[in-house]
C-alpha positions as CSV (number, residue, x, y, z in Angstrom):
1,Q,-10.4,27.1,-37.7
2,A,-10.6,26.4,-34.4
3,V,-7.0,27.0,-32.1
4,S,-5.9,24.9,-30.7
5,V,-5.5,25.7,-26.9
6,D,-2.8,23.0,-24.4
7,P,-4.5,21.9,-21.1
8,F,-3.8,23.4,-18.1
9,N,-4.0,22.8,-13.9
10,V,-5.4,25.7,-11.9
11,T,-5.0,24.7,-8.4
12,N,-7.2,26.1,-5.8
13,L,-7.5,26.2,-1.6
14,F,-10.4,25.8,0.4
15,L,-10.4,25.7,4.5
16,N,-13.6,25.9,5.9
17,Y,-14.6,26.1,10.3
18,T,-17.6,25.5,11.8
19,V,-18.6,26.6,15.4
20,R,-18.7,24.2,18.2
21,G,-20.1,24.2,22.2
22,D,-22.1,26.1,24.2
23,S,-20.8,29.5,22.5
24,F,-23.6,31.9,20.8
25,L,-22.0,31.6,17.8
26,R,-22.7,27.5,17.7
27,G,-22.9,26.5,14.0
28,T,-21.1,29.4,12.4
29,K,-19.1,28.8,9.1
30,F,-16.2,30.4,8.4
31,R,-14.9,29.2,4.8
32,F,-11.6,30.9,2.9
33,A,-10.6,30.3,0.0
34,I,-7.8,31.2,-2.5
35,N,-8.4,30.9,-5.9
36,N,-5.6,30.4,-8.3
37,L,-3.2,29.6,-5.8
38,L,-0.3,29.6,-8.2
39,D,-1.8,32.6,-9.8
40,Q,-0.7,30.7,-13.4
41,H,-2.6,32.9,-16.5
42,N,-2.6,30.4,-18.3
43,I,-4.3,30.6,-22.6
44,V,-7.8,29.3,-22.4
45,G,-9.6,30.7,-25.7
46,V,-7.8,32.4,-28.3
47,V,-9.6,34.1,-31.6
48,P,-7.5,34.4,-34.0
49,F,-6.9,38.1,-35.8
50,S,-7.8,36.5,-39.3
51,T,-9.6,33.5,-40.4
52,K,-7.9,32.3,-43.1
53,S,-4.7,31.3,-40.8
54,N,-4.2,29.7,-37.1
55,A,-0.6,31.0,-37.9
56,P,0.4,33.1,-34.3
57,A,-0.5,37.3,-35.3
58,A,-0.6,39.8,-33.1
59,G,-4.3,40.9,-33.6
60,D,-5.3,37.6,-31.9
61,I,-7.6,37.9,-28.9
62,L,-6.5,34.9,-25.5
63,T,-7.9,35.0,-22.6
64,L,-6.8,34.1,-20.0
65,V,-6.9,32.4,-16.4
66,P,-7.7,35.3,-13.6
67,A,-5.4,36.1,-11.7
68,R,-5.0,35.0,-7.8
69,S,-8.5,35.8,-5.8
70,I,-9.0,35.1,-1.6
71,S,-12.6,35.4,-0.2
72,I,-13.9,34.8,3.0
73,T,-17.4,34.3,4.1
74,M,-18.9,33.7,7.4
75,T,-22.2,32.0,8.1
76,F,-23.9,32.6,10.6
77,G,-25.9,29.1,12.1
78,Y,-29.1,29.7,14.0
79,A,-28.9,28.0,18.0
80,P,-31.1,28.2,20.1
81,A,-30.2,28.0,24.3
82,R,-31.1,23.8,25.2
């Protein structure tokens, strides 16, 4: 039997910036990301302890949404002299 899982939402935040102008960094991109902004730990999967019943049991294995993560990425642009 399948175990039903309640629907959920995950809120992420992404900020991007591209360097413009005559700087040696022209074309370089900075990316800042926060995944799971609200740090919610929703259940996304359940492996039941017993195949005879789908009632909650102490031995059930739960799969949760991972905790908040933050990343910063810098992609260098190639900008030869004009």
